[in-house]
N, C-alpha and C positions, 0 to 999 in steps of 0.2 A: 719217379714222382708222377702221380696221376691227377694232381690238383689243376683246376682251371682258374687262373687268376687274370689272364689277359685274353683279348679277342684272338690273338695268334695261338694261344693255348687251345682255345675252342676249335679254331680252324685245323690245327694239327690233330686233335682228337677225331674230328670228322673225316680227315684224310685217311684215317685207318680203316674207314668203312668203304673205301673205294679201291678198286683193283689196280687201275693205272696200266700203262704200257711201258715195257722196257724198250725205249726208243733207240738205244745204242745197238741192241740185238736186232731190232727191226731194220735199221740201216745197214747193219753188217750182213745179215742173212739174205735180205732182199727177196724173200720168198712169199710175200703177200701180194695180192692182186691190185694194189693201190696204183692208180694211174700216175701219180706224181713220182713214183719210183721209175716208171717207164719213160716219162717225159720230164726227166729231172733237169733238163736244160731249157725247157720252154716255159715262159711266164704265162700267167692266167690271162685269158682274153680280156676280162674286165679291167685288169691293170693296164694292159696295152691301150685299150680304148680310152681309159681315164687320162693317161699321160698325154695322149694326143689332144685332149680337149682342155687340159688345165696346165697352167704354168706353175709347177711345183718345184721348190728348191730344196726341201728337206723332207725326209721320210723315214719311217721306222717300220720294221716288220717283226711280228711276234710269231713264233713257230715257223721260222723261215726254211726249215729243212735244209736242203743242199743248195739253197741260195738262188733258185731260178728267178724269182721276182726281184729280189734285192739286187742281183747282178744286172738285170734289165734296167732297173731304176738308175743304178750307178752309171751305166753306159749311156743313159740319157741325161747325164750331167746333174744328177740329183744326189746331194749328200745323204747317204743312207746308213742307218744302223740296223743290224739284223740279229735276232736272238733265237736260240733254240735250246731245248733241254738236252739234246743229244750232242755230246762232244764229237762223236763220229760224223754226224751230219755237218757240223760246223767245220771240221777239218776238210771234208769233201767240198764244202762251199768255198773255203779259202783257196783250195786248189783250183776250182773252176774259175774263181775270180782272177787268179794269176794268169791262167790260160787265156781268159777273155780280155785281159788287160783292163779290168774294171777297177779303177783306183779309188773311186769315191764311195766305197762301201767298207764298213767295219763289221766283222762278224764276231759274236761273242756267245759262248755257251753258258747256260745258267737257268735257274728257276726264276721265272718272271716275278714271282712274289717275294723273292729275296734281292731283286735288283734295286739299286739306288737310282731312281729316275726323277728325283725331286726337282732337279734343275734342267730337265729336258723339255724341249718344245719342238713339235714337228707339225708341218702342214698336212701331212698324210700319214696315217697308220694303216697297216695292212695285216689282216689275219686270214690266212688261207688254210686253216685247219686246227687251230688250238681251242677255240671256244667250244666246239661240240665234244671235246674230250674233257672239259672241266666239270667237276662236281658242282652241284647247285650253290653251295656256300662260297666256292671260289669264283663262280661267275659274277657274283655281286662285287667282289673285290676287284675282279678283272675289269668290269665296266667302269669302275671309278678310276683305275689306272689309265685306261685308254682315254677317258675324258680329260684327265688331269694333264696328260702330256701333249694333247692336241692344242695347237695355237688357236686363237680366236678365228672362227669360221673355218676351222680345219675339217678335213674329211677322213672318214673311216671306211675302208673297204673290208667287208666280211664275207667269207665263203664258208658255209656250214652245211651239214647233212640235212637234206630235205625229207620230211615225213612222207612215207609211202614209196620211197625209192630204196635202192640197194645199199646205201651207205651205212645206215644203222636204223634201229627201231625207235619210234617215239616212246619215251618213258617219262612218266610223271616224276616230279622232284622227290616226293616221298618214296616212291617205288625205287628210285635210283639207288638209295642206300641199302635196300634189301637185295637187289639183284646183281650187285657187283658189276655195274656197267663200265665199259671202257669207251663208249661213244654213244651219243644221243642225237636223234633227228628232231627237227623243230618244224612246226607249222608256221605259215606266214603270220597268223594271228599272234602266236606266241612270241615271235621275233619282234613284232610291232609293240607288244605290251612291254617286253623286257627292255629293249633298247630305246623305246620311244620316250622314256623319262628324261634322257639326256641328249637325244639325237633326233633330228628330222630325217625321214627317209627320202632320199633323192631317187633311188631306184631299188626295187625289190622284185626279182624275177627268178624263175627256174632256169637252171643252166641247160645247155644243149650239148649233145655229143659232137664236139668239133675238135679236130686235130689238123692244124695247119703248120707250115714250115716255121712260123715265128711265134705260135701260141696255141693253147688248147683250152678246152672247157668240158665239163661233164654234167650230165643230166641228173645225177644224184645229189647235186648241190643247189642251195639257194645262193644267189648272187645279190649282195646288198651293198649299196653305196649310201652312206649316212653322212650328215653334216652336223657338227657340234652346235648345240643350241646356245 
């Protein structure tokens, strides 16, 4: 049946015009030059710095991969839920959590748009790589989800591809559906326009190429810290 009777019918139809990534294959083969595969046990520098400066008790991470940020949060006594589309990544994350004795984290695999998060509230939400892989129609839905699960005065940490760097090309929203994109880079202005409707920007900067024993960061990303309005 090809009729569009609900907004989800419309979203599902538009999903067919996007390529997507097979994330289970990605985490199984491990043959891509993504730094987070190499530094899969190191949290992002911005997450480490944020936790040093804020007293956070609950957090959620979307697109958690193999759990590097979520495990760091849990080891800092923060109740954490972490989600990823890849069952392979989640199994690896659970293994790492057991090895690290990180008990305050729950890992779950699943599509974020199918999760029941209606009764969830967190002081911090982290996205270290899902937003820039979403198609334009799903970005709008995603923004609403992030805002809805954040507690009053909650924070959102977003890392995404920066335009002009090696992560991905900047592609307009209309062009996205024609070119079968699997990742998109953003300008500073575009990020401010899109996220500024529901969030205030506390920090927005280009990343640096940094690898330290306890954390890492890459210059191909924008580092954003936002606060719910």
